[in-house]
Backbone as a printed PyTorch tensor [residue, N CA C, xyz], in Angstrom:
tensor([[[ -7.9460,  15.8770,   6.7920],
         [ -7.8480,  15.4860,   5.4380],
         [ -7.4360,  14.1520,   5.4940]],

        [[ -7.6070,  13.5440,   4.1190],
         [ -7.5110,  12.0320,   3.8390],
         [ -6.8470,  11.9380,   2.7000]],

        [[ -5.6020,  11.5960,   2.6820],
         [ -4.7680,  11.3960,   1.5720],
         [ -4.6000,  10.1570,   0.8780]],

        [[ -4.5870,  10.1370,   0.1390],
         [ -4.5740,   8.4420,  -0.6490],
         [ -2.8200,   8.2960,  -0.8600]],

        [[ -2.2590,   7.6820,  -0.6950],
         [ -0.7580,   7.2590,  -0.9980],
         [ -0.5470,   5.8190,  -1.6610]],

        [[  0.0650,   6.0720,  -3.1630],
         [ -0.0420,   4.5510,  -3.8460],
         [  1.4340,   4.6450,  -4.7470]],

        [[  1.0100,   3.5950,  -5.3710],
         [  2.5770,   3.3920,  -6.3040],
         [  2.7860,   2.2520,  -6.6530]],

        [[  3.5190,   1.8370,  -7.6740],
         [  3.7600,   0.6800,  -8.0130],
         [  4.6340,  -0.4800,  -6.9770]],

        [[  4.9820,  -1.6590,  -6.7860],
         [  5.6660,  -2.4700,  -6.0420],
         [  7.0440,  -1.7240,  -6.0460]],

        [[  7.6350,  -1.5670,  -4.7270],
         [  9.3290,  -1.3810,  -4.7170],
         [  9.2090,   0.3180,  -5.2420]],

        [[  8.2850,   1.2670,  -5.4410],
         [  8.1070,   2.2820,  -5.9510],
         [  8.7500,   3.2690,  -4.7590]],

        [[  8.7590,   3.0670,  -3.6640],
         [  9.0860,   3.7320,  -2.6120],
         [  8.0600,   4.3650,  -1.4890]],

        [[  7.0840,   3.5850,  -1.6450],
         [  5.7020,   4.0180,  -0.7290],
         [  6.0350,   4.2350,   0.8140]],

        [[  6.3500,   3.2530,   1.3270],
         [  6.6140,   2.7710,   2.8830],
         [  7.9020,   4.1120,   3.0610]],

        [[  8.6750,   4.4020,   2.4390],
         [  9.9030,   5.5290,   2.3330],
         [  9.0820,   6.6580,   2.5970]],

        [[  8.1780,   7.2260,   1.7820],
         [  7.7280,   8.1950,   1.7090],
         [  6.5730,   8.3990,   2.7300]],

        [[  5.7590,   7.6890,   3.2140],
         [  4.9090,   7.1790,   4.1950],
         [  5.6370,   7.9870,   5.6450]],

        [[  6.7570,   7.2590,   5.8010],
         [  7.7060,   7.4840,   6.7800],
         [  8.0330,   8.8040,   6.9450]],

        [[  8.3050,   9.3690,   5.8350],
         [  8.9700,  11.0750,   5.7210],
         [  7.6450,  11.7960,   6.2880]],

        [[  6.6380,  11.5200,   5.5820],
         [  5.3520,  12.3510,   5.9560],
         [  4.7070,  12.2420,   7.5780]],

        [[  5.0340,  11.0040,   8.1250],
         [  4.7430,  10.5090,   9.2820],
         [  5.8820,  12.0190,  10.1280]],

        [[  7.0000,  11.7650,   9.7210],
         [  7.8870,  12.7470,  10.3180],
         [  7.6150,  13.9270,  10.7190]],

        [[  6.8670,  14.2410,   9.3060],
         [  6.2430,  15.9920,   9.0180],
         [  5.2320,  16.1500,   9.7110]],

        [[  4.4300,  15.2130,  10.4290],
         [  3.1440,  15.3370,  11.3550],
         [  1.8320,  14.5190,  10.8220]],

        [[  2.1290,  13.6830,   9.6220],
         [  1.1980,  12.7600,   8.9270],
         [  0.5820,  12.0680,  10.1210]],

        [[ -0.4120,  11.2040,  10.0440],
         [ -0.9220,  10.2820,  10.6580],
         [ -1.1770,   9.0850,   9.6660]],

        [[ -0.3300,   8.2380,   9.6790],
         [ -0.4130,   6.9960,   8.7150],
         [ -0.9840,   5.7020,   8.9720]],

        [[ -1.8300,   5.4260,   8.1120],
         [ -2.5060,   4.2090,   8.0050],
         [ -2.3400,   3.2380,   6.7110]],

        [[ -1.6780,   2.1590,   6.9680],
         [ -1.3370,   1.2490,   5.6950],
         [ -1.9870,  -0.1720,   5.7030]],

        [[ -2.6540,  -0.2090,   4.6300],
         [ -3.2470,  -1.2960,   4.1980],
         [ -2.4500,  -2.6640,   4.1670]],

        [[ -0.9460,  -2.6370,   4.1380],
         [ -0.3210,  -4.0790,   4.0400],
         [ -0.3520,  -3.7510,   5.5170]],

        [[ -0.3230,  -3.2000,   6.5970],
         [ -0.3520,  -3.8000,   7.9700],
         [ -1.5650,  -3.9500,   8.4750]],

        [[ -2.9590,  -3.5500,   8.0560],
         [ -3.6220,  -4.2680,   8.1040],
         [ -4.1630,  -5.2280,   7.2820]],

        [[ -3.8340,  -5.6750,   6.4710],
         [ -3.7700,  -6.9940,   5.9760],
         [ -3.1600,  -7.7370,   6.5030]],

        [[ -2.1370,  -7.6540,   7.2160],
         [ -1.0740,  -8.6840,   8.2550],
         [ -2.1380,  -8.7380,   9.7320]],

        [[ -2.3970,  -7.9550,  10.1450],
         [ -3.5460,  -8.0210,  11.2100],
         [ -4.8890,  -8.8440,  10.9890]],

        [[ -5.2550,  -8.8810,   9.6820],
         [ -6.6090,  -9.4120,   9.5440],
         [ -6.4900, -10.9450,   9.4690]],

        [[ -4.8940, -11.4400,   8.9440],
         [ -4.3690, -12.7730,   8.8840],
         [ -3.5980, -13.3610,  10.2700]],

        [[ -3.8540, -12.6680,  11.1930],
         [ -2.9030, -13.3500,  12.2910],
         [ -3.3910, -14.5020,  13.0190]],

        [[ -2.9460, -15.3000,  13.4110],
         [ -4.0000, -16.6170,  13.9760],
         [ -5.0250, -16.0890,  14.9100]],

        [[ -5.9060, -16.7070,  14.7550],
         [ -7.0430, -16.7080,  15.3800],
         [ -8.1950, -15.4850,  14.8230]],

        [[ -7.6060, -14.8930,  13.7910],
         [ -8.4340, -13.9200,  13.2290],
         [ -9.5510, -14.7630,  12.2860]],

        [[-10.5380, -14.1600,  12.0500],
         [-11.5260, -15.1240,  11.2690],
         [-10.9450, -15.0710,   9.6200]],

        [[ -9.9730, -14.3480,   9.3400],
         [ -9.5300, -14.1590,   7.6140],
         [ -8.5570, -15.1890,   7.6500]],

        [[ -7.9460, -15.5340,   8.8810],
         [ -6.7560, -16.2750,   8.9610],
         [ -7.4140, -17.9010,   8.9270]],

        [[ -8.4470, -18.0330,   9.6100],
         [ -9.0450, -19.2310,   9.5180],
         [ -9.7250, -19.5390,   8.2140]],

        [[-10.1930, -18.5690,   7.4980],
         [-10.9810, -18.5530,   6.0940],
         [ -9.7220, -19.0630,   5.2360]],

        [[ -8.4720, -18.5000,   5.2720],
         [ -7.5920, -19.0580,   4.5280],
         [ -7.1680, -20.4120,   4.5580]],

        [[ -7.1340, -20.9610,   5.8590],
         [ -6.4540, -22.3240,   5.8800],
         [ -7.2830, -23.2150,   5.7690]],

        [[ -8.6560, -22.7760,   6.2180],
         [ -9.7550, -23.9420,   5.4380],
         [ -9.6970, -23.7780,   3.8670]],

        [[ -9.5650, -22.5750,   3.5130],
         [ -9.5960, -22.6280,   1.7450],
         [ -8.5250, -23.1900,   1.0590]],

        [[ -7.1230, -23.0530,   1.6920],
         [ -6.1660, -23.8510,   1.0070],
         [ -5.3340, -24.6660,   1.6850]],

        [[ -5.7010, -24.8750,   3.3110],
         [ -5.0840, -26.3020,   3.7070],
         [ -3.7480, -25.7650,   4.5710]],

        [[ -3.3590, -26.5260,   5.5540],
         [ -1.9550, -26.4090,   6.3300],
         [ -0.7010, -25.9520,   5.8130]],

        [[ -0.5560, -26.1800,   4.5980],
         [  0.4950, -26.3700,   4.1670],
         [  1.1340, -24.7910,   3.6490]],

        [[ -0.1200, -24.0180,   4.1100],
         [  0.3850, -22.6310,   3.9930],
         [  0.9740, -21.9760,   5.3320]],

        [[  1.1110, -22.7780,   6.3820],
         [  1.0520, -22.2750,   7.5090],
         [  2.7760, -22.4670,   7.8430]],

        [[  3.4290, -21.6530,   8.8160],
         [  5.0880, -21.7580,   9.0740],
         [  4.8800, -22.5320,  10.3350]],

        [[  6.0210, -22.9970,  10.6950],
         [  6.0970, -23.9020,  12.2380],
         [  5.6230, -23.1770,  13.4170]],

        [[  5.6780, -21.6060,  13.2200],
         [  4.8780, -20.9580,  14.1860],
         [  3.7790, -20.4380,  14.2560]],

        [[  3.3450, -21.4790,  13.5590],
         [  1.4110, -21.2930,  13.2020],
         [  0.8060, -20.3260,  12.4040]],

        [[  2.3180, -19.0860,  11.9090],
         [  1.5470, -17.9370,  11.2850],
         [  1.4440, -18.2700,   9.6720]],

        [[  0.7330, -17.7910,   9.1100],
         [  1.0770, -17.8490,   7.2090],
         [  2.2000, -17.7130,   6.8890]],

        [[  2.6050, -18.5620,   5.8200],
         [  3.6990, -18.2910,   4.9250],
         [  3.6360, -17.0470,   4.0830]],

        [[  3.8130, -16.2800,   4.4370],
         [  3.6240, -14.9570,   3.1540],
         [  4.4440, -15.1670,   1.6750]],

        [[  5.5060, -16.2380,   1.9500],
         [  6.0730, -16.2020,   0.3950],
         [  5.5430, -16.9420,  -0.1850]],

        [[  5.0300, -18.3040,   0.4560],
         [  4.4210, -19.2110,  -0.0540],
         [  2.7930, -18.5160,  -0.6690]],

        [[  2.5460, -17.9470,  -0.1750],
         [  0.7770, -17.0830,  -0.2340],
         [  0.8450, -16.2640,  -1.6570]],

        [[  2.2800, -15.6000,  -1.2370],
         [  2.2800, -14.7410,  -2.4490],
         [  2.7180, -15.2470,  -3.7340]],

        [[  3.3180, -16.4790,  -3.8190],
         [  3.7030, -17.6200,  -4.8710],
         [  2.3200, -17.8350,  -5.3590]],

        [[  1.3240, -18.1380,  -4.3690],
         [  0.1360, -18.9180,  -4.8230],
         [ -0.5930, -17.7590,  -5.7180]],

        [[ -0.8070, -16.2530,  -5.2510],
         [ -1.5230, -15.6240,  -5.4280],
         [ -1.4210, -14.8270,  -6.9420]],

        [[  0.0710, -14.8700,  -7.5380],
         [  0.3910, -13.8580,  -8.2030],
         [  0.7680, -15.5850,  -9.4940]],

        [[  0.3520, -16.7260,  -9.4960],
         [  0.3680, -17.4490, -10.3960],
         [ -1.4140, -18.3630, -10.3480]],

        [[ -1.7810, -17.4720,  -9.6090],
         [ -3.1480, -18.0820,  -9.6460],
         [ -4.0610, -17.2140,  -9.8610]],

        [[ -4.7570, -16.4850, -10.5330],
         [ -5.7600, -15.4410, -10.6910],
         [ -6.8340, -15.5520,  -9.6850]],

        [[ -7.6020, -16.9620,  -9.9350],
         [ -8.6350, -17.2530,  -8.9850],
         [ -8.1400, -16.9170,  -7.8280]],

        [[ -7.0620, -17.5420,  -7.1200],
         [ -6.8660, -17.5340,  -5.8340],
         [ -6.5490, -16.1630,  -5.4870]],

        [[ -5.9520, -14.8560,  -6.4490],
         [ -5.9540, -13.6300,  -5.9990],
         [ -7.1240, -13.1330,  -5.8940]],

        [[ -8.1090, -13.1470,  -6.7800],
         [ -9.4090, -12.7560,  -6.8890],
         [ -9.7890, -13.1830,  -5.4620]],

        [[-10.2010, -14.3910,  -5.1690],
         [-10.6940, -15.2020,  -3.6720],
         [-10.0170, -13.9390,  -2.4760]],

        [[ -8.6500, -14.2270,  -2.4510],
         [ -8.3060, -13.4260,  -0.8430],
         [ -8.1890, -12.0010,  -1.2830]],

        [[ -8.4240, -11.3930,  -2.2740],
         [ -8.9270,  -9.8050,  -2.4120],
         [-10.1640,  -9.7280,  -1.4680]],

        [[-11.4740, -10.5640,  -2.4430],
         [-12.5590, -10.2950,  -1.9460],
         [-12.9610, -10.7830,  -0.5100]],

        [[-12.0550, -11.1660,   0.3280],
         [-12.0170, -11.4960,   1.7670],
         [-11.7150, -10.5930,   2.4250]],

        [[-10.3770,  -9.7290,   1.8680],
         [ -9.5380,  -9.1170,   2.9830],
         [ -9.9030,  -7.5720,   2.3130]],

        [[-10.1470,  -7.1420,   1.0390],
         [ -9.9980,  -6.0030,   1.0670],
         [-11.5910,  -5.1420,   1.7520]],

        [[-12.4310,  -5.7230,   1.7200],
         [-13.9190,  -5.0160,   2.3730],
         [-13.5530,  -4.7750,   3.7120]],

        [[-12.6100,  -5.6440,   4.1180],
         [-12.4650,  -5.4930,   5.7590],
         [-11.4960,  -4.6300,   6.0300]],

        [[-10.3370,  -4.4750,   5.0460],
         [ -9.4680,  -3.1400,   5.0110],
         [ -9.8800,  -1.8360,   4.9650]],

        [[-10.7180,  -1.6060,   3.9560],
         [-11.5320,  -0.6290,   3.5070],
         [-12.3090,   0.2070,   5.1290]],

        [[-12.9300,  -1.1390,   5.5610],
         [-13.7550,  -0.4890,   6.6360],
         [-12.8810,  -0.0400,   7.6300]],

        [[-11.3570,  -0.9900,   7.9330],
         [-10.5350,  -0.2370,   8.8530],
         [-10.4610,   1.1780,   8.5450]],

        [[ -9.6750,   1.0200,   7.3770],
         [ -9.5800,   2.5230,   7.0050],
         [-10.5520,   3.6770,   7.3070]],

        [[-11.5650,   3.6950,   7.1760],
         [-12.7100,   4.4200,   7.2330],
         [-12.9490,   4.5200,   9.0350]],

        [[-13.0400,   3.4280,  10.0640],
         [-13.3400,   3.6000,  10.9380],
         [-12.2140,   4.3620,  11.6610]],

        [[-10.6330,   4.0280,  11.6390],
         [ -9.6490,   4.7210,  12.0320],
         [ -9.7460,   6.0380,  11.5530]],

        [[-10.0250,   6.3790,  10.7620],
         [-10.0360,   8.0440,  10.0490],
         [-10.8090,   8.6330,  10.6500]],

        [[-12.0340,   7.7630,  10.9120],
         [-12.9880,   8.7850,  11.6980],
         [-12.8090,   8.8400,  13.1960]],

        [[-11.8480,   7.8630,  13.8970],
         [-11.6400,   8.0060,  15.2550],
         [-10.5360,   9.2560,  15.2750]],

        [[ -9.7700,   9.1490,  14.3460],
         [ -8.4610,  10.1140,  14.5000],
         [ -9.5010,  11.7520,  14.0440]],

        [[-10.2640,  11.6900,  13.3400],
         [-10.8960,  13.0920,  12.9380],
         [-11.3950,  13.7730,  13.9360]],

        [[-12.1770,  13.0930,  14.7270],
         [-13.0300,  13.4520,  15.9190],
         [-11.9860,  13.7150,  16.8290]],

        [[-10.9190,  13.3560,  17.1990],
         [-10.0940,  14.1350,  18.1460],
         [ -9.0930,  15.2090,  17.4140]],

        [[ -8.4790,  14.7550,  16.1330],
         [ -7.9340,  15.6760,  15.9040],
         [ -8.6530,  16.3620,  14.6300]],

        [[ -9.2610,  17.1630,  14.2450],
         [-10.0030,  17.8570,  12.8780],
         [ -9.4390,  18.3050,  11.6750]],

        [[ -8.1590,  18.7780,  12.2580],
         [ -7.2820,  19.2880,  11.2000],
         [ -5.8180,  18.4430,  10.8540]],

        [[ -6.0400,  16.7990,  11.3750],
         [ -5.1820,  16.1850,  11.0170],
         [ -4.9550,  15.6420,   9.7300]],

        [[ -3.7940,  15.2000,   8.9450],
         [ -3.6360,  14.6910,   7.7620],
         [ -3.5150,  13.6300,   7.6600]],

        [[ -4.2840,  12.3010,   7.1500],
         [ -4.7120,  11.1920,   7.2290],
         [ -4.2510,  10.1170,   6.2260]],

        [[ -2.8070,   9.9450,   6.1110],
         [ -2.7080,   9.3820,   5.1270],
         [ -2.5840,   7.6470,   4.9970]],

        [[ -3.4720,   7.3690,   3.9110],
         [ -3.8410,   5.8240,   3.5300],
         [ -2.6830,   5.3210,   2.7830]],

        [[ -2.1770,   4.6090,   2.7230],
         [ -1.1980,   3.8510,   2.0180],
         [ -1.5540,   3.0490,   1.4370]],

        [[ -2.0550,   2.7100,   0.1110],
         [ -2.7980,   1.6340,  -0.1970],
         [ -2.1830,   1.1140,  -1.8000]],

        [[ -1.6470,   0.2060,  -1.7170],
         [ -0.8270,  -0.2820,  -3.2220],
         [ -1.8550,  -0.2880,  -4.1730]],

        [[ -2.9820,  -0.9770,  -3.8630],
         [ -4.2880,  -0.9450,  -4.8730],
         [ -5.1680,  -0.0260,  -5.0570]],

        [[ -4.8180,   0.9510,  -4.8760],
         [ -5.7990,   2.1490,  -4.4900],
         [ -6.5890,   2.6970,  -5.7250]],

        [[ -6.2070,   2.5930,  -6.6980],
         [ -6.7090,   2.9570,  -7.8960],
         [ -7.6220,   1.6290,  -8.5290]],

        [[ -6.9270,   0.5000,  -8.4350],
         [ -7.6250,  -0.6820,  -8.7770],
         [ -8.8510,  -0.7430,  -7.9660]],

        [[ -8.9140,  -0.5110,  -6.9450],
         [-10.0910,  -0.6480,  -5.8760],
         [-10.9320,   0.5350,  -5.6340]],

        [[-10.7140,   1.5200,  -6.3890],
         [-11.4580,   2.6390,  -6.4560],
         [-11.8850,   3.4900,  -5.2350]],

        [[-10.9590,   3.8140,  -4.5240],
         [-10.5520,   4.4740,  -2.8640],
         [-10.6860,   5.9880,  -3.1370]],

        [[-10.5700,   6.4640,  -4.8960],
         [-10.5560,   8.0440,  -4.7270],
         [-11.5380,   8.7410,  -4.0530]],

        [[-12.9390,   7.9020,  -4.1990],
         [-14.0700,   8.5630,  -3.9120],
         [-13.8970,   8.6850,  -2.4270]],

        [[-13.3110,   8.1030,  -1.5050],
         [-13.2900,   8.2600,  -0.0540],
         [-11.9930,   9.4250,   0.6650]],

        [[-10.9630,   9.5960,  -0.9510],
         [-10.0260,  10.5350,  -0.2580],
         [-10.0320,  11.8100,  -0.9840]],

        [[ -9.3640,  13.2030,  -0.2110],
         [ -9.4950,  14.4370,  -0.6730],
         [ -8.4460,  14.3620,  -1.9230]],

        [[ -7.5670,  13.4520,  -2.0490],
         [ -6.3960,  13.7820,  -2.8900],
         [ -5.3520,  12.6430,  -3.0180]],

        [[ -5.2700,  12.3460,  -4.0710],
         [ -4.0990,  11.1940,  -4.6310],
         [ -2.8100,  11.3530,  -4.9450]],

        [[ -1.7840,  11.1510,  -3.8940],
         [ -0.6190,  11.1700,  -4.1750],
         [  0.2130,   9.5610,  -4.5760]],

        [[  0.8680,  10.1000,  -5.9640],
         [  1.1780,   8.5710,  -6.4730],
         [  2.8730,   8.6190,  -6.6670]],

        [[  3.3830,   7.5030,  -5.6280],
         [  5.1130,   7.8850,  -6.1840],
         [  5.3760,   6.9170,  -7.2200]],

        [[  5.7830,   7.2040,  -8.4520],
         [  6.4980,   6.8410,  -9.3640],
         [  7.7720,   6.5540,  -9.5760]],

        [[  8.1020,   5.1600, -10.3760],
         [  9.4820,   5.2080, -10.9560],
         [  9.5830,   4.1510, -12.0090]],

        [[ 10.4060,   4.2310, -12.9640],
         [ 10.6490,   3.2740, -14.0260],
         [ 10.4400,   1.5600, -13.6390]],

        [[  9.8610,   0.6710, -14.2940],
         [  9.9800,  -0.8390, -13.8450],
         [ 11.4220,  -1.0930, -13.9020]],

        [[ 12.4790,  -0.7310, -14.4970],
         [ 13.9960,  -0.9720, -14.2300],
         [ 14.1770,  -0.7660, -13.0190]],

        [[ 14.0850,   0.2840, -12.2520],
         [ 13.9740,   0.5830, -11.1470],
         [ 13.6430,  -0.4710,  -9.9520]],

        [[ 12.3040,  -0.7490, -10.2070],
         [ 11.4750,  -1.8150,  -9.4090],
         [ 11.9680,  -2.7360,  -9.2840]],

        [[ 12.2030,  -3.3690, -10.2550],
         [ 13.2330,  -4.8460, -10.5410],
         [ 14.5630,  -4.7790,  -9.7600]],

        [[ 15.1780,  -3.8710, -10.0230],
         [ 16.3190,  -3.4830,  -8.9000],
         [ 16.2990,  -3.6890,  -7.6970]],

        [[ 15.0020,  -2.8240,  -7.3480],
         [ 14.9620,  -2.8080,  -5.9280],
         [ 14.3740,  -4.0110,  -5.2410]],

        [[ 13.4790,  -4.6200,  -6.1100],
         [ 12.9820,  -5.9280,  -5.4480],
         [ 14.1870,  -7.3610,  -5.7950]],

        [[ 14.4510,  -7.1520,  -6.3060],
         [ 16.2760,  -7.8920,  -6.0780],
         [ 16.7620,  -7.9340,  -5.5410]],

        [[ 17.1440,  -6.8350,  -4.7670],
         [ 17.8210,  -6.5450,  -3.4960],
         [ 16.8670,  -7.3600,  -2.3330]],

        [[ 15.8400,  -7.4860,  -2.2150],
         [ 14.9660,  -7.9960,  -1.1330],
         [ 15.1660,  -9.1750,  -0.9800]],

        [[ 14.9200,  -9.6720,   0.3770],
         [ 15.3010, -11.3860,   0.5880],
         [ 13.6580, -11.5670,   0.2180]],

        [[ 13.5170, -13.1490,  -0.7060],
         [ 12.5000, -13.9080,  -0.7880],
         [ 11.9500, -13.5410,  -2.0280]],

        [[ 12.4060, -12.4290,  -2.8660],
         [ 11.9780, -12.7350,  -4.2800],
         [ 12.5620, -13.1380,  -5.1510]],

        [[ 12.2250, -14.4260,  -5.9940],
         [ 12.5230, -14.4790,  -7.0380],
         [ 12.0820, -14.0490,  -8.2680]],

        [[ 13.0140, -14.3170,  -9.5720],
         [ 12.7040, -13.9490, -10.5860],
         [ 11.4150, -14.0120, -11.1990]],

        [[ 10.7320, -14.9230, -10.9600],
         [  9.4360, -15.3250, -11.4240],
         [  8.3740, -14.5570, -10.7710]],

        [[  8.5480, -14.3920,  -9.5380],
         [  7.9160, -13.8520,  -8.4920],
         [  7.8640, -12.4470,  -8.8850]],

        [[  8.8270, -11.6460,  -9.2130],
         [  8.6970, -10.1740,  -9.6240],
         [  7.9850,  -9.9710, -11.0740]],

        [[  8.2660, -11.1350, -11.8790],
         [  7.9340, -10.9010, -13.0810],
         [  6.2740, -11.0810, -13.0410]],

        [[  5.7660, -11.6220, -12.0890],
         [  4.1020, -11.7910, -12.0760],
         [  3.8500, -11.1640, -11.5270]],

        [[  4.5510, -10.1430, -10.0140],
         [  4.1360,  -8.9950,  -9.5740],
         [  4.2400,  -7.9200, -10.7590]],

        [[  4.8470,  -7.8440, -11.3260],
         [  4.4600,  -6.3630, -12.1350],
         [  3.9640,  -6.5840, -13.3320]],

        [[  3.9470,  -7.7160, -13.9340],
         [  2.8850,  -8.2570, -14.8130],
         [  1.4750,  -8.0170, -14.3550]],

        [[  1.0070,  -8.2530, -12.9350],
         [ -0.6390,  -7.9460, -12.3140],
         [ -0.4510,  -6.4430, -12.0400]],

        [[  0.5540,  -5.5600, -11.8410],
         [ -0.0600,  -4.3840, -11.8550],
         [ -0.7890,  -3.5870, -12.5040]],

        [[ -1.4560,  -2.3940, -12.5890],
         [ -1.5840,  -1.3000, -13.0970],
         [ -0.9820,  -0.7910, -13.8410]],

        [[ -0.8260,  -0.4910, -15.2010],
         [ -0.1040,   0.1540, -15.7670],
         [  0.5060,   1.3860, -15.3130]],

        [[  1.5330,   1.8170, -15.4260],
         [  1.9980,   3.0310, -14.8330],
         [  1.2870,   4.2250, -15.2660]],

        [[  1.0560,   4.3440, -16.8470],
         [  0.1690,   5.4550, -17.0310],
         [ -0.9580,   5.5950, -16.2760]],

        [[ -1.4860,   4.3390, -16.2080],
         [ -2.8260,   4.3450, -15.6240],
         [ -2.9690,   5.0090, -14.3910]],

        [[ -2.0970,   4.3760, -13.5440],
         [ -1.9410,   4.8040, -12.5020],
         [ -1.4160,   6.3430, -11.9490]],

        [[ -0.6930,   6.6930, -12.8070],
         [ -0.4090,   7.9360, -12.8340],
         [ -1.6180,   9.1340, -13.2560]],

        [[ -2.4760,   8.8100, -14.0470],
         [ -2.9380,   9.6920, -14.6340],
         [ -4.4440,   9.4620, -13.3060]],

        [[ -4.5420,   8.7780, -12.6440],
         [ -5.4330,   8.9960, -11.3800],
         [ -5.2290,   9.6320,  -9.9310]],

        [[ -3.3000,  10.5270, -10.1900],
         [ -3.2130,  11.1540,  -9.3250],
         [ -3.3820,  12.8020,  -9.1790]],

        [[ -3.2010,  13.2610,  -8.2600],
         [ -3.8260,  15.0730,  -8.2430],
         [ -1.8640,  15.0520,  -7.9370]],

        [[ -1.2240,  14.4420,  -7.5830],
         [  0.1570,  14.9160,  -7.2140],
         [  0.9330,  13.5420,  -7.6480]],

        [[  2.0530,  14.0400,  -8.3230],
         [  3.2500,  12.6290,  -8.3310],
         [  4.5970,  12.8450,  -7.7360]],

        [[  5.0080,  12.2170,  -7.1650],
         [  6.7060,  12.4670,  -6.7710],
         [  7.1140,  11.3900,  -7.7320]],

        [[  8.3030,  11.8000,  -8.1040],
         [  9.4140,  11.1050,  -8.7840],
         [ 10.4320,  10.4390,  -7.6800]],

        [[ 10.3610,   8.7180,  -7.7920],
         [ 11.3650,   8.3580,  -6.9020],
         [ 12.5630,   7.7070,  -7.6700]],

        [[ 13.1390,   8.4690,  -8.6220],
         [ 14.4240,   8.0600,  -9.3360],
         [ 15.5840,   8.1170,  -8.7390]],

        [[ 15.9010,   8.8620,  -8.0760],
         [ 17.1910,   9.5090,  -7.5470],
         [ 17.4960,   8.9990,  -6.0380]],

        [[ 17.9570,   9.4560,  -5.2830],
         [ 18.4380,   9.0310,  -3.9770],
         [ 17.8310,   9.4950,  -3.2850]],

        [[ 17.7730,   9.1540,  -1.5340],
         [ 16.8790,   9.4010,  -0.3100],
         [ 16.8060,  10.8240,  -0.2000]],

        [[ 17.8190,  11.6760,  -0.3960],
         [ 17.9380,  13.0600,   0.0730],
         [ 16.8590,  13.7350,  -1.2160]],

        [[ 16.8590,  13.3500,  -2.6700],
         [ 16.1890,  13.9820,  -3.4280],
         [ 14.6450,  13.9570,  -3.1700]],

        [[ 14.6060,  12.3860,  -2.7350],
         [ 13.2700,  12.1140,  -2.2960],
         [ 12.6040,  13.0070,  -1.2630]],

        [[ 13.1630,  13.2110,  -0.1620],
         [ 13.0820,  14.0840,   1.1020],
         [ 12.6090,  15.1110,   0.7650]],

        [[ 13.2890,  15.6230,  -0.1410],
         [ 13.2930,  17.6010,  -0.9750],
         [ 12.1450,  17.0480,  -1.4640]],

        [[ 11.6240,  16.3410,  -2.5040],
         [ 10.4480,  16.3850,  -3.4350],
         [  9.4780,  16.3520,  -1.9840]],

        [[  9.5690,  15.1320,  -1.0730],
         [  7.9660,  14.8420,  -0.2150],
         [  7.9620,  16.2530,   0.8800]],

        [[  9.1180,  17.1250,   1.1220],
         [  8.8770,  17.9430,   2.0250],
         [  8.1060,  19.4130,   1.1870]],

        [[  8.5070,  19.6200,  -0.3780],
         [  7.8110,  20.2900,  -1.1430],
         [  6.3120,  20.0240,  -1.3830]],

        [[  6.2770,  18.8100,  -1.3580],
         [  4.6500,  18.2910,  -1.3320],
         [  4.1250,  18.7420,  -0.2800]],

        [[  4.7830,  18.9010,   1.0110],
         [  4.0150,  18.8590,   2.0260],
         [  3.5120,  20.1760,   2.4860]],

        [[  4.5440,  21.5400,   1.9800],
         [  4.5030,  22.6900,   2.3830],
         [  3.3630,  23.0080,   1.1390]],

        [[  3.5220,  22.2520,   0.0690],
         [  2.2990,  22.5810,  -0.9820],
         [  1.0910,  22.9570,  -0.7950]],

        [[  0.8260,  21.1650,   0.1510],
         [ -0.1910,  20.9080,   0.4840],
         [ -0.8400,  21.9690,   1.4180]],

        [[ -0.1750,  22.4540,   2.6040],
         [ -0.2060,  22.9990,   3.6150],
         [ -0.8350,  24.3000,   2.8810]],

        [[ -0.0300,  24.9560,   2.0930],
         [ -0.0200,  26.4320,   1.9050],
         [ -1.5910,  26.5510,   0.8050]],

        [[ -2.2660,  24.9180,   0.4380],
         [ -3.2300,  25.2710,  -0.2290],
         [ -4.3820,  24.7530,   0.7340]],

        [[ -3.6890,  24.4440,   1.9950],
         [ -5.0660,  24.4740,   3.0870],
         [ -5.3510,  25.5050,   3.7230]],

        [[ -4.2720,  26.3320,   3.4440],
         [ -4.5290,  27.5870,   4.1930],
         [ -3.6020,  27.6610,   5.3560]],

        [[ -3.0760,  26.7390,   5.4930],
         [ -1.9440,  26.8910,   6.9700],
         [ -0.6820,  27.3570,   6.6480]],

        [[ -0.1020,  28.0720,   5.9010],
         [  1.2620,  28.6580,   5.2490],
         [  1.7450,  29.5820,   6.3890]]])
């Protein structure tokens, strides 16, 4: 089974993914794939440096992700260019790695963690979509507590997101992450049990 996991920035996607991993799911993460693709020596890394210049590199030769984030959320054309470079490669990695897992483990639940799942029309590749939901006020509070996030960056990222209602409308199941970690863990466990009952593994 392929399960898509999405939500707005700082909604708790990574936390839920780790909880699902603990319950036995196999996790494939778009953000981690994107980082793989832009490691020094990778074709995408070379294209980015050729496109925007060495000023986007850190002293160790890796991409300056904070500077890159500033660029793509202040320049729609840059954002579109980077997405057109990375998203087809990420999609292919999801498919290849899922097929490999399914070959070895036919009953596996494979979770695709995709921030832009709805925007990039991943639904047709998935059996179910799970959305982690919370109000924008909580997203702002969580981002402010993270290092490297400025006020303008937070505003730009939130403004670029799909509207909450539109994302939720694409969900087969929604988990609200407005309370504490224990409440989230209980909600994830309830979802996992519901999922397995539906698959006949109760």
